[in-house]
VOKOL-988730 format. One line per field, with one value per residue (C-alpha): residue number from 0; residue in three letters; z, x, y. Coordinates in pm, 1 decimal, padded with zeros to 6 digits. Layout:
VOKOL-988730
pos: (NUM  ...)
code: (Ala  ...)
z: (Z  ...)
x: (X  ...)
y: (Y  ...)
//
This chain:
VOKOL-988730
pos: (0  1  2  3  4  5  6  7  8  9  10  11  12  13  14  15  16  17  18  19  20  21  22  23  24  25  26  27  28  29  30  31  32  33  34  35  36  37  38  39  40  41  42  43  44  45  46  47  48  49  50  51  52  53  54  55  56  57  58  59  60  61  62  63  64  65  66  67  68  69  70  71  72  73  74  75  76  77  78  79  80  81  82  83  84  85  86  87  88  89  90  91  92  93  94  95  96  97  98  99  100  101  102  103  104  105  106  107  108  109  110  111  112  113  114  115  116  117  118  119  120  121  122  123  124  125  126  127  128  129  130  131  132  133  134  135  136  137  138  139  140  141  142  143  144  145  146  147  148  149  150  151  152  153  154  155  156  157  158  159  160  161  162  163  164  165  166  167  168  169  170  171  172  173  174  175  176  177  178  179  180  181  182  183  184  185  186  187  188  189  190  191  192  193  194  195  196  197  198  199  200  201  202  203  204  205  206  207  208  209  210  211  212  213  214  215  216  217  218  219  220  221  222  223  224  225  226  227  228  229  230  231  232  233  234  235  236  237  238  239  240  241  242  243  244  245  246  247  248  249  250  251  252  253  254  255  256  257  258  259  260  261  262  263  264  265  266  267  268  269  270  271  272  273  274  275  276  277  278  279  280  281  282  283  284  285  286  287  288  289  290  291  292  293  294  295  296  297  298  299  300  301  302  303  304  305  306  307  308  309  310  311  312  313  314  315  316  317  318  319  320  321  322  323  324  325  326  327  328  329  330  331  332  333  334  335  336  337  338  339  340  341  342  343  344  345  346  347  348  349  350  351  352  353  354  355  356  357  358  359  360  361  362  363  364  365  366  367  368  369  370  371  372  373  374  375  376  377  378  379  380  381  382  383  384  385  386  387  388  389  390  391  392  393  394  395  396  397  398  399  400  401  402  403  404  405  406  407  408  409  410  411  412  413  414  415  416  417  418  419  420  421  422  423  424  425  426  427  428  429  430  431  432  433  434  435  436  437  438  439  440  441  442  443  444  445  446  447  448  449  450  451  452  453  454  455  456  457  458  459  460  461  462  463  464  465  466  467  468  469  470  471  472  473  474  475  476  477  478  479  480  481  482  483  484  485  486  487  488  489  490  491  492  493  494  495  496  497  498  499  500  501  502  503  504  505  506  507  508  509  510  511  512  513  514  515  516  517  518  519  520  521  522  523  524  525  526  527  528  529  530  531  532  533  534  535  536  537  538  539  540  541  542  543  544  545  546  547  548  549  550  551  552  553  554  555  556  557  558  559)
code: (Met  Lys  Thr  Gln  Arg  Ser  Phe  Phe  Pro  Leu  Ala  Phe  Ile  Val  Val  Val  Met  Ile  Met  Pro  Tyr  Phe  Leu  Leu  Lys  Ala  Thr  Ile  Cys  Val  Trp  Phe  Tyr  Trp  Ser  Cys  Asp  Cys  Asn  Gly  Ser  His  Asp  Val  Thr  Gln  Ile  Val  Lys  Met  Leu  Thr  Gly  Trp  Thr  Val  Lys  Ser  Thr  His  Ser  Ile  Tyr  Glu  Phe  Ile  Leu  Ala  Val  Leu  Ser  Ser  Cys  Ser  Glu  Ala  Val  Thr  Pro  Leu  Arg  Val  Tyr  Val  Pro  Leu  Cys  Ala  Ile  Met  Thr  Trp  Leu  Phe  His  Phe  Leu  Leu  Ser  Ser  Arg  Ser  Leu  Phe  Ser  Arg  Arg  Ala  Lys  Glu  Ser  Arg  Ser  Val  Glu  Gln  Arg  Asp  Pro  Gly  Trp  Lys  Leu  Phe  Gly  Lys  Val  Pro  Pro  Arg  Glu  Gly  Pro  Ile  Lys  Asp  Pro  Lys  Lys  Ile  Gln  Lys  Glu  Tyr  Glu  Thr  Lys  Ser  Gly  Arg  Ala  Gly  Pro  Gly  Asn  Pro  Thr  Ser  Pro  Arg  Gln  Ser  Val  Arg  Lys  Asn  Leu  Asp  Phe  Glu  Pro  Leu  Ser  Thr  Thr  Ala  Leu  Ile  Leu  Glu  Asp  Arg  Pro  Ala  Asn  Leu  Pro  Ala  Lys  Pro  Ala  Glu  Glu  Ala  Gln  Lys  His  Arg  Gln  Gln  Tyr  Glu  Glu  Met  Val  Ala  Gln  Ala  Lys  Lys  Arg  Glu  Leu  Lys  Asp  Ala  Gln  Lys  Arg  Lys  Lys  Gln  Leu  Glu  Asp  Arg  Cys  Lys  Leu  Glu  Glu  Ser  Ile  Gly  Thr  Ala  Ala  Gln  Thr  Trp  Asn  Gln  Glu  Ile  Leu  Pro  Asn  Trp  Ser  Thr  Met  Cys  Thr  Ser  Arg  Arg  Val  Arg  Asp  Leu  Trp  Trp  Gln  Gly  Ile  Pro  Pro  Ser  Val  Arg  Gly  Lys  Val  Trp  Ser  Leu  Ala  Val  Gly  Asn  Asp  Leu  Asn  Ile  Thr  His  Glu  Leu  Tyr  Ser  Ile  Cys  Leu  Ala  Arg  Ala  Lys  Glu  Lys  Trp  Lys  Thr  Thr  Ala  Ala  Pro  Thr  Ala  Glu  Thr  Glu  Thr  Glu  Gly  Ser  Ser  Asp  Arg  Glu  Ser  Ser  Leu  Glu  Leu  Ile  Lys  Leu  Asp  Ile  Ser  Arg  Thr  Phe  Pro  Gln  Leu  Cys  Ile  Phe  Gln  Gln  Gly  Gly  Pro  Tyr  His  Asp  Val  Leu  His  Ser  Ile  Leu  Gly  Ala  Tyr  Thr  Cys  Tyr  Arg  Pro  Asp  Val  Gly  Tyr  Val  Gln  Gly  Met  Ser  Phe  Ile  Ala  Ala  Val  Leu  Ile  Leu  Asn  Leu  Asp  Thr  Ala  Asp  Ala  Phe  Ile  Ala  Phe  Ala  Asn  Leu  Leu  Asn  Lys  Pro  Cys  Gln  Met  Ala  Phe  Phe  Arg  Val  Asp  His  Ser  Leu  Met  Leu  Thr  Tyr  Phe  Ala  Ala  Phe  Glu  Val  Phe  Phe  Glu  Glu  Asn  Leu  Pro  Lys  Leu  Phe  Ala  His  Phe  Lys  Thr  Asn  Asn  Leu  Thr  Pro  Asp  Ile  Tyr  Leu  Ile  Asp  Trp  Ile  Phe  Thr  Leu  Tyr  Ser  Lys  Ser  Leu  Pro  Leu  Asp  Leu  Ala  Cys  Arg  Val  Trp  Asp  Val  Phe  Cys  Arg  Asp  Gly  Glu  Glu  Phe  Leu  Phe  Arg  Thr  Ala  Leu  Gly  Leu  Leu  Arg  Leu  Tyr  Gln  Asp  Val  Leu  Thr  Cys  Met  Asp  Phe  Ile  His  Met  Ala  Gln  Phe  Leu  Thr  Arg  Leu  Pro  Asp  Leu  Ile  Pro  Ala  Glu  Gln  Leu  Phe  Gln  His  Ile  Ala  Ala  Val  His  Met  Thr  Ser  Arg  Asn  Arg  Lys  Trp  Ala  Gln  Val  Gly  Arg  Val  Val  Phe  Thr  Thr  Phe  Thr  Asp  Gly  Ala  Asp  Ala  Asn  Val  Pro  Ala  Leu  Ala  Thr  Pro  Leu  Phe  Glu  Cys  Gln  Cys)
z: (04348.0  04121.3  04078.1  04453.1  04440.9  04185.2  04352.2  04712.3  04653.2  04350.2  04627.4  04923.6  04698.1  04650.0  04985.1  05077.8  04810.6  04931.8  05286.0  05251.5  05116.2  05414.9  05658.2  05426.3  05479.8  05831.5  05915.7  05696.2  05900.8  06230.2  06113.5  06026.3  06352.7  06544.0  06331.6  06349.5  06710.9  06994.9  07208.0  06884.6  06885.4  06500.6  06268.2  06177.4  05859.4  05758.5  05751.6  05643.5  05277.6  05273.4  05264.3  05069.8  04840.5  05029.7  05108.0  05382.2  05200.7  05477.1  05828.4  05885.5  05656.4  05807.0  05860.1  06126.3  06305.8  06360.2  06454.8  06693.5  06856.0  06890.4  07052.0  07275.1  07403.0  07446.3  07591.8  07329.0  07135.8  07238.0  07083.7  06806.3  06693.7  06681.8  06613.8  06278.9  06076.2  06213.5  06069.2  05745.7  05748.1  05824.0  05552.7  05260.2  05356.1  05367.5  05037.6  04904.8  05006.8  04888.7  04529.5  04500.6  04605.9  04334.4  04071.3  04168.0  04150.3  03828.4  03692.8  03824.9  03629.3  03315.9  03385.8  03428.7  03126.9  02902.5  03046.6  02911.1  02553.9  02319.4  02467.3  02137.0  02160.8  02013.9  02048.5  02417.7  02598.8  02521.3  02348.8  02279.1  01931.2  01645.8  01876.6  01661.2  01713.5  01775.4  01544.0  01545.8  01486.9  01286.0  01055.4  01010.0  00860.0  00656.7  00492.4  00456.0  00280.2  00053.3  -00063.3  -00147.4  -00322.5  -00114.6  -00014.7  00309.5  00444.9  00299.4  -00041.2  -00135.9  -00399.1  -00583.1  -00589.4  -00938.5  -00952.0  -00754.0  -01007.4  -01331.3  -01605.4  -01948.1  -01736.3  -02043.2  -02232.7  -02046.1  -02090.4  -01814.1  -01876.6  -01924.0  -01563.0  -01584.0  -01891.6  -01658.6  -01896.0  -01641.4  -01699.0  -01589.8  -01214.4  -01132.7  -01088.9  -01446.6  -01739.9  -01842.0  -02231.8  -02476.7  -02668.9  -02960.3  -02756.5  -02524.9  -02808.9  -02935.5  -02646.7  -02558.5  -02951.5  -02862.0  -02535.1  -02661.1  -02953.9  -02657.3  -02473.5  -02812.3  -02888.8  -02544.6  -02579.8  -02900.4  -02775.0  -02466.0  -02659.7  -02861.5  -02580.4  -02415.7  -02687.2  -02779.1  -02374.5  -02421.3  -02736.4  -02549.4  -02289.5  -02538.9  -02669.4  -02342.6  -02239.0  -02576.0  -02515.0  -02144.7  -02305.4  -02568.1  -02396.3  -02127.9  -02390.7  -02552.3  -02231.4  -02191.4  -02526.7  -02487.1  -02142.5  -02242.9  -02578.6  -02737.3  -02445.1  -02359.9  -02735.4  -02847.8  -03064.8  -03279.1  -03233.3  -03299.3  -03677.7  -03749.9  -03904.4  -03613.9  -03382.9  -03602.6  -03639.3  -03258.7  -03242.9  -03489.8  -03243.4  -02938.7  -02637.8  -02360.8  -02066.4  -01888.8  -02108.2  -02292.7  -02047.5  -02148.9  -02518.9  -02544.1  -02357.1  -02627.9  -02900.4  -02828.9  -02698.5  -02550.9  -02806.3  -02554.8  -02295.0  -01982.4  -01675.8  -01340.7  -01185.7  -01454.0  -01414.6  -01024.6  -01162.2  -01358.6  -01132.2  -00818.7  -01034.3  -01139.0  -00751.5  -00706.8  -00997.4  -00843.3  -00504.4  -00685.6  -01007.0  -00922.7  -01057.1  -01466.0  -01568.3  -01876.2  -02002.0  -01919.8  -02095.1  -02452.1  -02441.9  -02532.6  -02369.7  -02437.0  -02114.5  -02151.1  -01807.1  -01708.2  -01799.9  -01492.1  -01380.0  -01696.9  -01594.5  -01344.5  -01551.2  -01839.7  -01580.6  -01448.5  -01784.3  -01804.4  -01847.3  -01628.2  -01618.1  -01471.0  -01153.7  -01089.0  -01233.7  -01124.9  -00757.1  -00486.1  -00745.0  -00704.8  -01014.3  -01010.1  -00819.2  -01062.2  -01354.6  -01237.5  -01169.9  -01514.2  -01707.2  -01469.4  -01523.0  -01909.3  -01870.9  -01706.0  -01946.8  -02247.8  -02190.9  -02528.5  -02562.4  -02206.5  -02180.0  -02462.1  -02395.4  -02523.7  -02331.5  -02013.1  -02238.5  -02364.2  -01994.9  -01849.5  -02050.9  -02041.0  -01637.9  -01667.4  -01805.5  -01679.3  -01361.6  -01303.7  -01399.0  -01695.4  -01788.4  -01814.5  -02044.2  -02272.7  -02277.9  -02350.3  -02622.3  -02793.4  -02841.1  -02967.0  -03289.1  -03568.0  -03649.1  -03264.3  -03203.1  -03504.6  -03369.1  -03055.0  -03150.9  -03360.2  -03705.0  -03940.6  -04240.6  -04119.1  -03993.6  -04342.8  -04514.8  -04315.4  -04389.8  -04751.1  -04762.4  -04547.6  -04856.9  -05090.0  -04941.6  -04825.8  -05213.3  -05332.4  -05019.0  -04995.3  -05359.0  -05274.0  -04919.0  -05017.6  -05295.1  -05032.3  -04822.2  -05035.0  -05176.0  -04800.8  -04779.2  -04439.9  -04411.0  -04240.6  -03946.0  -03856.0  -03711.0  -03724.3  -03453.9  -03215.9  -03313.9  -03376.8  -03022.8  -02834.7  -03048.0  -03052.1  -02605.1  -02628.3  -02898.7  -02842.8  -02596.9  -02341.4  -02433.9  -02809.1  -02815.9  -02601.6  -02880.6  -03134.3  -02971.3  -02982.1  -03372.2  -03321.1  -03195.3  -03438.5  -03780.2  -03662.1  -03739.9  -04083.6  -03876.8  -03662.8  -04019.6  -04135.7  -03857.4  -03910.4  -04285.2  -04105.2  -03887.9  -04224.6  -04383.7  -04088.2  -04087.6  -04493.8  -04493.7  -04201.8  -04325.7  -04660.9  -04550.5  -04324.6  -04431.2  -04298.4  -03943.0  -03824.5  -03985.3  -03758.9  -03468.7  -03538.2  -03639.3  -03330.7  -03071.4  -03202.1  -03100.0  -02722.0  -02905.3  -03146.0  -03226.0  -03228.6  -03468.2  -03703.2  -03670.7  -03732.7  -03993.1  -04190.9  -04096.5  -04257.0  -04561.7  -04599.6  -04893.1  -04733.9  -05138.6  -05383.4  -05745.2  -05592.2  -05385.3  -04989.3  -04667.8  -04639.6  -05031.1  -05043.4  -04743.0  -04943.0  -05261.9  -05060.0  -04850.8  -05161.3  -05338.7  -05028.5  -04972.6  -05341.9  -05399.9  -05059.3  -04984.8  -04954.6  -04623.2  -04387.1  -04113.2  -04102.2  -04401.2  -04613.8  -04400.3  -04254.1  -03999.7  -03713.4  -03742.8  -03490.0  -03276.9  -03351.2)
x: (-06549.7  -06618.6  -06229.7  -06255.2  -06571.6  -06487.8  -06097.6  -06232.4  -06421.3  -06187.7  -05905.5  -06110.6  -06158.4  -05818.0  -05745.8  -06030.0  -05920.8  -05586.1  -05624.2  -05840.8  -05532.3  -05265.1  -05545.7  -05565.1  -05188.6  -05219.5  -05468.2  -05361.1  -05043.9  -05135.8  -05365.0  -05061.5  -04887.9  -05104.1  -05172.7  -04786.6  -04704.4  -04817.3  -04484.0  -04352.8  -04095.2  -04077.9  -03966.2  -04286.6  -04120.4  -03962.7  -04353.1  -04513.2  -04219.5  -04307.9  -04655.3  -04771.0  -04427.5  -04448.6  -04095.2  -04010.2  -03760.2  -03803.7  -03795.7  -04094.8  -04333.4  -04619.7  -04503.0  -04266.6  -04462.6  -04727.5  -04484.8  -04315.8  -04623.3  -04681.3  -04302.0  -04332.4  -04696.2  -04870.4  -05134.5  -05254.1  -05287.2  -05619.1  -05791.1  -05556.1  -05658.0  -06018.3  -05988.8  -05778.1  -06001.3  -06291.5  -06154.5  -06059.9  -06449.6  -06583.2  -06367.5  -06445.6  -06797.0  -06781.6  -06579.6  -06920.3  -07170.6  -06981.7  -06942.4  -07273.5  -07435.9  -07271.2  -07371.6  -07683.3  -07701.7  -07593.5  -07833.7  -08108.5  -07980.3  -07961.3  -08284.9  -08430.8  -08285.8  -08438.1  -08756.1  -08764.2  -08734.0  -08931.7  -08825.9  -08574.5  -08537.6  -08170.2  -08105.1  -07992.0  -08202.2  -08287.6  -08170.1  -08277.3  -08358.4  -08259.0  -08254.8  -08416.0  -08662.8  -09016.2  -09286.2  -09633.3  -09837.8  -10081.1  -09782.3  -09678.3  -10019.1  -10012.7  -09652.3  -09739.7  -10089.6  -09883.0  -09621.2  -09887.4  -10100.6  -10440.3  -10666.4  -10687.1  -10997.2  -10985.1  -10932.5  -11180.8  -11120.1  -11331.8  -11198.3  -11149.4  -10864.2  -10642.2  -10634.2  -10407.1  -10627.9  -10645.9  -10466.6  -10422.3  -10306.4  -10074.5  -09717.6  -09575.4  -09174.8  -09192.1  -09087.9  -08777.6  -08640.7  -08545.2  -08317.1  -08116.0  -07836.7  -07493.6  -07389.6  -07251.9  -06894.3  -06853.5  -06862.4  -07230.0  -07319.0  -07295.9  -07588.4  -07588.8  -07547.7  -07827.2  -08047.9  -07949.0  -07996.7  -08370.8  -08450.0  -08308.5  -08496.1  -08797.9  -08774.1  -08738.2  -09012.2  -09210.3  -09092.5  -09183.6  -09525.7  -09617.5  -09491.2  -09670.6  -10000.8  -10009.2  -09950.3  -10213.0  -10449.7  -10365.5  -10379.8  -10728.6  -10829.1  -10778.5  -10995.3  -11273.7  -11218.5  -11208.5  -11535.1  -11710.1  -11624.0  -11745.4  -12078.4  -12153.8  -12042.7  -12292.4  -12582.8  -12535.0  -12549.6  -12824.2  -12955.8  -12857.0  -13040.3  -13332.4  -13433.3  -13231.2  -13192.5  -13541.7  -13638.4  -13324.4  -13502.6  -13642.2  -13373.0  -13017.5  -13064.8  -13152.4  -12934.4  -12925.2  -12794.5  -12553.5  -12379.4  -12374.6  -12204.8  -11992.6  -11888.0  -11825.4  -12063.9  -12055.0  -11852.8  -12137.8  -12370.7  -12085.5  -12106.1  -12487.2  -12471.1  -12159.8  -12385.9  -12677.9  -12474.1  -12287.3  -12564.6  -12584.1  -12650.8  -12480.8  -12780.9  -12524.4  -12608.3  -12542.7  -12586.3  -12400.6  -12107.6  -12098.3  -12048.5  -11761.4  -11569.9  -11667.2  -11521.1  -11233.5  -11136.8  -11127.5  -10852.0  -10660.6  -10694.3  -10569.7  -10364.0  -10011.9  -09772.2  -09697.9  -09372.5  -09226.6  -09322.2  -09712.1  -09683.4  -09585.4  -09752.5  -10078.6  -10297.5  -10708.6  -10771.5  -10715.1  -10838.9  -10433.2  -10403.4  -10571.7  -10217.9  -10119.7  -10345.5  -10125.4  -09824.4  -10043.3  -10220.8  -09938.0  -09882.4  -10204.6  -10260.9  -09946.8  -09941.1  -10272.5  -10181.2  -10498.5  -10500.9  -10139.3  -10103.6  -10263.3  -10488.9  -10854.7  -10912.2  -10674.1  -10907.7  -11199.3  -11011.1  -10868.0  -11185.2  -11351.8  -11043.2  -11061.4  -11470.9  -11390.7  -11130.4  -11398.6  -11688.8  -11470.9  -11210.8  -11127.9  -11060.9  -10880.7  -10650.7  -10494.7  -10209.6  -10415.3  -10790.2  -10659.4  -10651.9  -11000.9  -11147.7  -10974.9  -11186.9  -11483.9  -11420.2  -11398.9  -11731.6  -11952.6  -11975.4  -11827.2  -12091.1  -12181.5  -11814.5  -11818.6  -12153.4  -12019.2  -11656.7  -11754.1  -12012.6  -11743.2  -11514.1  -11754.9  -11748.5  -11615.1  -11328.4  -11207.1  -11241.0  -11019.4  -10774.2  -10783.2  -10818.7  -10505.2  -10700.2  -10431.7  -10647.4  -10894.2  -10609.4  -10501.0  -10805.8  -10867.2  -10484.6  -10573.3  -10908.9  -10721.3  -10481.3  -10720.5  -10822.2  -10492.2  -10436.8  -10726.3  -10698.8  -10328.7  -10124.0  -09820.9  -09767.6  -09901.4  -09602.3  -09389.4  -09446.6  -09450.6  -09105.6  -08978.9  -09143.6  -09361.3  -09680.7  -09985.4  -09939.8  -09652.3  -09836.1  -10229.9  -10211.3  -10141.1  -10443.9  -10706.7  -10593.8  -10598.2  -10920.3  -10635.2  -10676.3  -10323.0  -10162.9  -10360.3  -10451.3  -10713.2  -10962.0  -10913.4  -10930.1  -11261.2  -11379.9  -11266.2  -11439.2  -11770.5  -11796.8  -11674.9  -11938.7  -12196.6  -12007.1  -11809.2  -11535.0  -11493.5  -11436.1  -11126.6  -10946.2  -11115.0  -10906.6  -10570.8  -10605.4  -10685.0  -10374.9  -10181.5  -10340.4  -10225.9  -09860.6  -09805.1  -09549.9  -09372.2  -09347.4  -09286.2  -08972.1  -08853.4  -08685.4  -08828.1  -08749.6  -08785.4  -09159.0  -09192.0  -09115.5  -09328.8  -09651.6  -09603.9  -09549.1  -09707.8  -09648.2  -09839.6  -10001.2  -10229.2  -10487.3  -10851.7  -10968.1  -10692.6  -10776.2  -11090.6  -11076.2  -10873.9  -11024.8  -11396.0  -11158.7  -11072.6  -11342.8  -11448.0  -11508.1  -11354.2  -11440.1  -11801.8  -11788.5  -11748.4  -11597.7  -11803.0  -11804.0  -11439.4  -11382.6  -11615.7  -11437.5  -11102.4  -11204.8  -11322.1  -11008.3  -10746.3  -11012.6  -10988.9  -11382.5  -11520.5  -11846.0  -11912.9  -12155.1  -11872.5  -11995.1  -11678.8  -11708.5  -11985.8  -12214.9  -12100.2  -11860.8  -11974.0  -12317.6  -12462.9  -12710.4  -12916.3)
y: (01149.4  00929.5  00783.4  00755.5  00568.4  00330.5  00247.7  00207.7  -00126.5  -00246.9  -00212.0  -00404.2  -00686.8  -00747.4  -00725.9  -00984.3  -01218.4  -01210.4  -01245.7  -01593.6  -01771.5  -01677.7  -01736.4  -02094.1  -02179.6  -02096.0  -02323.0  -02586.6  -02555.8  -02577.5  -02890.6  -03024.4  -02969.0  -03100.6  -03413.2  -03478.2  -03451.7  -03222.7  -03229.5  -03095.1  -03367.2  -03318.5  -03004.6  -02870.4  -02676.8  -03007.3  -03181.5  -02868.1  -02845.0  -03255.7  -03224.9  -02957.1  -02840.5  -02493.7  -02320.3  -02068.6  -01847.5  -01493.2  -01544.2  -01320.4  -01558.8  -01681.8  -02007.2  -01885.1  -01692.3  -01932.6  -02175.8  -01937.8  -01851.4  -02231.5  -02281.5  -02031.5  -02037.5  -02392.7  -02218.7  -02082.3  -02360.1  -02487.7  -02104.6  -02166.8  -02480.1  -02338.2  -01954.4  -02059.9  -02224.9  -01979.0  -01712.3  -01874.8  -01985.8  -01582.1  -01476.1  -01698.4  -01620.1  -01271.2  -01272.2  -01483.6  -01282.9  -00978.8  -01110.7  -01228.9  -00935.9  -00776.7  -01034.1  -01010.1  -00682.4  -00715.2  -00910.7  -00756.8  -00411.0  -00632.6  -00785.2  -00433.2  -00329.2  -00647.8  -00596.1  -00256.0  -00367.4  -00607.0  -00940.0  -01110.7  -01514.0  -01715.5  -02040.4  -02056.2  -01806.9  -01452.2  -01225.7  -00844.4  -00732.0  -00527.5  -00198.9  00075.2  00383.5  00223.9  00341.3  00451.6  00097.2  00387.1  00451.8  00137.7  00048.7  00329.9  00278.0  -00065.8  -00004.2  00249.1  -00001.7  -00265.0  -00037.2  -00045.9  00245.3  00373.6  00454.4  00848.1  00678.3  00361.2  00177.0  -00078.5  -00445.1  -00457.7  -00195.8  -00409.7  -00682.9  -00641.6  -00523.4  -00779.7  -00996.2  -01289.5  -01008.8  -00830.3  -00866.4  -01017.2  -01040.5  -00653.8  -00564.8  -00779.7  -00535.5  -00169.8  00067.9  00246.2  00492.2  00419.8  00424.4  00766.5  00661.0  00577.4  00832.3  00905.9  00737.1  00930.3  01059.9  00867.8  00527.5  00595.9  00647.9  00353.5  00142.8  00297.4  00169.9  -00154.0  -00180.9  -00046.5  -00340.1  -00597.3  -00494.1  -00524.2  -00857.3  -00947.5  -00843.3  -00956.3  -01314.5  -01310.6  -01122.6  -01479.5  -01672.8  -01555.3  -01548.7  -01912.6  -01965.6  -01852.8  -02021.3  -02338.1  -02253.9  -02131.8  -02511.9  -02654.3  -02476.7  -02587.6  -02909.7  -02962.1  -02801.1  -03046.8  -03333.8  -03173.7  -03138.6  -03453.4  -03672.2  -03504.1  -03601.1  -03968.1  -03974.4  -03830.1  -03915.8  -04170.9  -04445.5  -04437.0  -04460.8  -04720.4  -04975.4  -04732.2  -04373.5  -04632.2  -04590.9  -04312.2  -04044.8  -03780.0  -04073.2  -04185.3  -03852.7  -03800.0  -04177.5  -04013.7  -03730.6  -03932.9  -04100.1  -03890.5  -04064.7  -04070.2  -04269.4  -04464.4  -04812.9  -04786.8  -04773.6  -05032.6  -05252.0  -05238.7  -05193.7  -05511.3  -05672.0  -05982.1  -06288.8  -06541.2  -06486.3  -06455.9  -06343.0  -06206.9  -06557.9  -06720.3  -06442.5  -06610.0  -06960.7  -06890.1  -06647.7  -06932.8  -07194.6  -06973.7  -06933.3  -07300.4  -07324.9  -07060.7  -07230.4  -07604.8  -07505.2  -07459.6  -07167.4  -07294.4  -07393.5  -07317.4  -07688.8  -07615.9  -07299.2  -07434.5  -07774.8  -07581.5  -07827.5  -07887.0  -07753.6  -07378.3  -07320.8  -07390.4  -07035.9  -06898.3  -06831.6  -06669.6  -06404.6  -06259.0  -06217.2  -05965.9  -05811.1  -05601.4  -05452.4  -05351.7  -04957.2  -04940.5  -04555.0  -04561.0  -04753.6  -04906.3  -05286.3  -05314.9  -05491.5  -05359.3  -05147.2  -05058.0  -05262.6  -05515.9  -05787.1  -05654.7  -05760.4  -06077.5  -06182.6  -06134.0  -06278.6  -06605.9  -06624.9  -06608.0  -06892.7  -07083.3  -06964.5  -07049.5  -07312.2  -07371.4  -06991.5  -06941.1  -06657.1  -06464.7  -06201.6  -05910.0  -05941.3  -05777.1  -05457.7  -05503.5  -05609.0  -05315.4  -05066.5  -05212.5  -05224.4  -04843.6  -04819.1  -05049.4  -05229.4  -05555.8  -05839.2  -05604.1  -05554.6  -05962.6  -05984.5  -05746.5  -05887.9  -06241.7  -06067.5  -05860.0  -06203.3  -06375.9  -06165.2  -06395.7  -06186.6  -06126.5  -06502.2  -06562.5  -06373.9  -06483.7  -06856.1  -06785.8  -06905.0  -06835.1  -06901.0  -06649.5  -06409.8  -06396.0  -06348.6  -06034.4  -05959.4  -05953.1  -05771.1  -05537.6  -05499.5  -05440.1  -05080.3  -04971.8  -04984.7  -04847.9  -04556.5  -04529.8  -04636.8  -04459.7  -04562.1  -04912.3  -04935.3  -04810.2  -05117.0  -05378.9  -05230.3  -05268.9  -05616.8  -05459.2  -05690.3  -05577.8  -05896.8  -05676.6  -05374.7  -05472.5  -05783.6  -05568.2  -05335.2  -05625.3  -05762.7  -05477.6  -05273.3  -05009.1  -04991.2  -05004.9  -04822.4  -04547.2  -04258.5  -04391.4  -04107.6  -04166.3  -04568.5  -04483.0  -04301.2  -04563.0  -04802.6  -04609.3  -04623.8  -04957.9  -05081.1  -04879.7  -05000.9  -05316.9  -05495.8  -05296.7  -04991.7  -05149.8  -05207.0  -04821.7  -04681.2  -04872.4  -04680.0  -04335.1  -04372.6  -04478.9  -04163.0  -03931.0  -03990.1  -04093.3  -03842.0  -04006.4  -04326.4  -04223.3  -04157.1  -04450.6  -04849.5  -05150.2  -05138.5  -04759.4  -04780.3  -05131.7  -04970.1  -04615.1  -04854.7  -05038.6  -04801.1  -04473.9  -04126.9  -04093.9  -03776.8  -03808.1  -03515.3  -03705.1  -03400.6  -03489.5  -03885.7  -03871.8  -03646.1  -03889.2  -04161.9  -04009.0  -03985.7  -04304.8  -04491.1  -04844.7  -04965.3  -05137.1  -05164.6  -05097.7  -05378.8  -05319.6  -05474.4  -05808.9  -05845.2  -05854.9  -06008.2  -06284.4  -06289.4  -06271.4  -06593.9  -06780.3  -06762.2  -06885.2  -07158.7  -07264.4  -07252.9  -07367.5  -07309.9  -07014.3  -07010.6  -07024.8  -06797.4  -06635.5  -06445.4  -06535.2  -06242.7  -05933.3  -06029.3  -05783.1  -05620.2  -05348.4  -05439.8  -05118.5)
//
């Protein structure tokens, strides 16, 4: 019964699909016949063959039957002209409805089968998801909790149990070292080999645990040191704010304050301490800064860009160096990206340097000033930074270098070599053998006050003690750096020493550096820095007047 039911619709569909084909042929022939000649004056068979390409091969074909009917019964022409196209249209309509019904029924079944399942998606329409047994949601939740290690409602655990114990000391790489036997398709290991592999595995695990335990202890110590440092900085800031700064004139010279100063000033009070230590001997006000800045802006508008000739001429009016500032700002702390064009402090740095060139046209702008001004900007307001900048450059040592006074610079270099030979005789002799003079590395250090040569946080700490001890600490820091890298420098030649000192390592341990600085003795034959400088200056000037301001007295005195 099932085979008959499936065969009958198939045969019916074949017949229905063939019949319209022949009816269509008859319809076209009739249409050609009546369109050509209603009186039959032409051979219809030839016309049909000519227009359609169909050839009548059998005398019992549908073409001859239609022509015979048309030629024998002219009265039937009119009904045939209407009946034959109508039959063709009805047959095609019946065929379309039949096929549409089967199509629609098939689509309905497919849609019902898809709706019964959870819908999935692909790029161009819905597709059923991967078939499989539907699991109970409670069972899925239970399996998930089991795999993830969570406790179910019947087995509650504390939140700490989900955290690994001794997280800092638990070796993590041992999870990747899993000792497994050979696969089943391979012969088993001998007992001796298995024991040997197990011992090797245990040794690897022990080494991994030892290494990771050491790393964890190192990380823990670093974290503890950082916490101690932050705590000490917070305590020191509170001490500076509540005890020292309100009583600055009476406490700045005390032993306790000097010890705190050596340990480093907290960043939150560093700018205030610097301002008090440097002082304001020039009596510069905020209004004077505004006037100098306005004058600098007018010069920027009227002064053309400098040429190579104007840069080398060195005119008496050094306000023409305003345009040279732009060339140097882009090279100021490039790793910070805050002083370059478009940075938040670009205009501030440009304003301070421009105002100073108008305040001191006899000095103008000298390469290296941008680093000093940038450090002050990071710790002070704009106007206060300008005041500290102008007073700092007015000190004898800085003025000698920025005005390029060669005689005074040579005096400082000679005084430095006296203490160099006193503290580091072996390295001093090595430098003399290789003809490495102090000007090769000291000029860059002194011009920028180490802000270009040292890491910024370390340079700020050098500035802290520099504001306390004056210019002497600049040369003491230089000796501390040479003492720190003494073993490295003694193995180098001239070129490598010069390259090393002009570009110091990026990572310099602050505590070690200050330990070496503290080990430097700034006395030579019971004479301190100022006394040695006075003797050296007298030697250079052949007994000139000892009241010269540059070296007759201590060159930089703390304002405290």
